[in-house]
C-alpha positions as CSV (number, residue, x, y, z in Angstrom):
1,M,0.0,0.0,0.0
2,A,2.8,2.5,1.0
3,K,4.5,1.9,-2.3
4,Q,1.7,3.6,-4.2
5,V,2.1,7.0,-2.3
6,H,4.1,9.7,-4.2
7,S,3.5,12.9,-2.2
8,P,6.3,13.6,0.3
9,S,3.8,14.6,3.1
10,M,1.7,11.5,2.5
11,Q,4.9,9.4,2.6
12,K,5.8,10.9,6.0
13,L,2.3,9.9,7.2
14,W,2.8,6.4,5.9
15,A,6.2,6.3,7.6
16,R,4.7,7.2,11.0
17,T,1.9,4.7,10.4
18,L,4.4,1.9,9.7
19,K,6.7,2.9,12.5
20,K,3.8,2.8,15.0
21,E,2.7,-0.6,13.6
22,L,6.2,-2.0,13.9
23,T,6.6,-0.8,17.5
24,R,3.1,-1.8,18.6
25,P,1.7,-4.4,16.2
26,G,-2.1,-4.4,15.7
27,T,-2.6,-0.7,16.7
28,T,-3.6,0.3,13.2
29,S,-6.6,-1.6,11.6
30,L,-6.7,-2.7,8.0
31,K,-9.8,-0.5,7.6
32,T,-7.7,2.6,8.6
33,L,-4.9,1.6,6.2
34,T,-7.4,1.1,3.4
35,N,-8.9,4.5,4.1
36,L,-5.5,6.1,4.3
37,I,-4.5,4.8,0.8
38,T,-7.6,6.4,-0.7
39,M,-7.1,9.8,0.9
40,T,-5.7,12.7,-1.1
41,Q,-3.3,15.2,0.3
42,R,-6.1,17.8,0.3
43,E,-8.3,15.5,2.4
44,T,-5.5,14.8,4.8
45,L,-5.0,18.6,5.3
46,L,-8.8,19.0,5.9
47,F,-8.6,16.3,8.5
48,Q,-5.6,18.0,10.2
49,R,-7.6,21.2,10.4
50,I,-10.5,19.3,12.0
51,I,-8.3,17.5,14.5
52,S,-6.9,20.9,15.6
53,V,-10.4,22.0,16.7
54,C,-11.4,18.7,18.4
55,C,-11.8,18.3,22.1
56,Q,-12.7,15.6,24.5
57,I,-15.7,16.1,26.8
58,G,-15.9,14.4,30.2
59,K,-14.4,11.0,30.8
60,N,-15.0,9.9,27.2
61,N,-11.8,9.8,25.1
62,D,-13.5,10.2,21.7
63,K,-12.6,13.3,19.8
64,K,-15.5,15.7,19.2
65,I,-16.1,18.8,17.1
66,I,-18.4,21.0,19.1
67,T,-20.9,22.7,16.7
68,S,-23.1,24.6,19.2
69,I,-24.1,25.0,22.8
70,K,-27.8,25.0,23.7
71,A,-28.9,26.9,26.9
72,P,-32.2,28.1,28.2
73,A,-33.0,31.6,27.1
74,K,-33.0,34.2,29.8
75,F,-35.8,36.1,28.1
76,I,-38.4,34.2,26.1
77,H,-38.8,35.9,22.7
78,F,-41.6,34.7,20.4
79,G,-41.7,31.3,22.1
80,A,-38.0,30.5,21.9
81,K,-37.1,28.7,25.1
82,I,-33.7,27.5,24.0
83,R,-30.9,29.8,22.8
84,H,-28.2,28.4,20.5
85,Y,-24.6,29.5,20.6
86,P,-23.0,28.3,17.4
87,I,-19.3,27.5,17.4
88,E,-17.5,28.6,14.2
89,Y,-14.3,26.9,13.2
90,N,-13.5,28.3,9.8
91,L,-14.2,25.2,7.8
92,P,-17.0,24.9,5.3
93,Y,-19.7,22.4,5.8
94,S,-18.7,20.8,2.5
95,S,-15.4,19.9,4.0
96,I,-17.2,18.1,6.9
97,I,-19.2,16.2,4.3
98,I,-16.0,15.1,2.5
99,L,-14.6,13.8,5.8
100,M,-18.0,12.1,6.5
101,D,-17.9,10.4,3.1
102,L,-14.4,9.1,3.9
103,G,-15.7,7.7,7.2
104,L,-13.5,9.9,9.4
105,I,-16.5,11.7,11.0
106,L,-19.7,10.0,11.9
107,K,-22.7,11.3,9.8
108,T,-24.9,12.1,12.8
109,E,-24.8,15.3,14.8
110,F,-25.1,14.3,18.5
111,E,-26.4,16.2,21.5
112,S,-25.0,15.7,25.0
113,S,-27.4,15.2,27.9
114,A,-28.3,18.2,29.9
115,M,-25.5,19.2,32.2
116,N,-25.8,19.2,36.0
117,H,-25.2,22.8,36.9
118,T,-24.0,21.8,40.4
119,A,-21.2,19.6,39.1
120,S,-18.2,20.4,36.9
121,L,-17.5,18.9,33.5
122,Q,-14.0,18.3,32.2
123,L,-13.1,19.5,28.7
124,Y,-9.8,18.6,27.1
125,L,-8.7,21.1,24.4
126,Q,-5.3,21.0,22.8
127,D,-3.7,19.2,25.7
128,I,-5.2,21.5,28.4
129,R,-7.8,20.3,30.8
130,Y,-10.6,22.8,31.7
131,N,-13.2,22.4,34.4
132,L,-16.5,23.9,33.3
133,S,-19.2,24.7,35.8
134,C,-22.5,25.5,34.1
135,Y,-24.4,28.6,35.1
136,N,-27.8,27.2,34.0
137,K,-29.3,23.8,34.1
138,N,-30.4,22.1,30.9
139,T,-27.4,23.4,29.0
140,S,-26.0,20.9,26.4
141,F,-23.5,20.6,23.6
142,T,-24.2,19.6,20.0
143,Y,-21.2,18.0,18.2
144,Y,-19.9,15.7,15.6
145,R,-17.9,12.7,16.7
146,I,-14.7,11.4,15.0
147,S,-15.3,7.8,13.9
148,P,-13.2,4.9,15.2
149,I,-11.2,5.0,11.9
150,G,-10.8,8.8,12.3
151,Q,-9.6,8.2,15.9
152,E,-6.9,5.8,14.8
153,L,-5.8,8.2,12.0
154,A,-5.9,11.2,14.4
155,S,-3.2,9.5,16.5
156,L,-1.0,9.3,13.4
157,I,-1.5,12.7,11.9
158,E,0.7,15.6,13.1
159,Y,-1.3,18.8,13.5
160,K,-0.6,22.3,14.6
161,Q,-2.1,23.8,17.8
162,N,-4.8,26.3,17.0
163,P,-4.6,29.1,19.6
164,E,-7.1,31.3,17.7
165,Y,-9.8,28.6,17.9
166,Q,-8.9,27.9,21.6
167,T,-9.3,31.6,22.5
168,Y,-12.6,31.8,20.5
169,L,-14.0,28.7,22.1
170,L,-13.1,29.8,25.6
171,E,-14.8,33.2,25.0
172,V,-18.0,31.5,23.9
173,L,-17.8,29.0,26.8
174,A,-17.3,31.9,29.3
175,Q,-20.7,33.2,28.5
176,L,-22.3,30.0,29.9
177,F,-19.7,28.4,32.2
178,S,-17.3,29.3,34.9
179,I,-13.9,28.0,33.6
180,T,-10.9,26.9,35.5
181,T,-7.7,25.1,34.4
182,E,-5.7,22.4,36.1
C-alpha cells in the first residue's frame, strides 16, 4: 500500500503509520490503512484542520467537534425557550461532508445530555484540561464525533495547535460556564 504513495507529506504519514505498527503491532486496523491509501493530500489537510479543533468532553476519550451550545433563554422571545450559541471553526460544511464520506467523521450530529449545573465537567482542548461549571441547568453541547477509523488516523497525523480557535471557544464558553484550568 505504501509503495503507491508519491506525495512527500503522505509518505511521511505512511512512515509514521508503519513505525507505529512495527513498534506496537495491531494498533492500526486494516480499515484505517485502506482508508489512508484512498485519501488525497487535500483530504489529509482537511482532517488535520478538523483535529486541531477537536476536544474531549468528560471521561470519554472520543474526539468531538463542538458545533453549538444550547442553553435556556433568559428572556423568552416569540416562544424561543432555547438559545443556540453556534461554534465557528472556519471550515466549510462541504469539508465536513467530504470527511464524513471518507468515514472519518460520523454522519450524525449528536447532543449531550443536559449538564448538571452543580457539578463540573472536564473539557480537554489542545492538551489542556478545563473544568466547566455551568451557570444554567439544561445546557447541552451539539457535536460531531470522530469515527473509530478517524480516531486511529488522528493518532498518526501531526497537527498544529490552533490558539485562535482555543481563544474563541473559551470566549463562547465563558458566556455559559465558569472555567478553571488544572
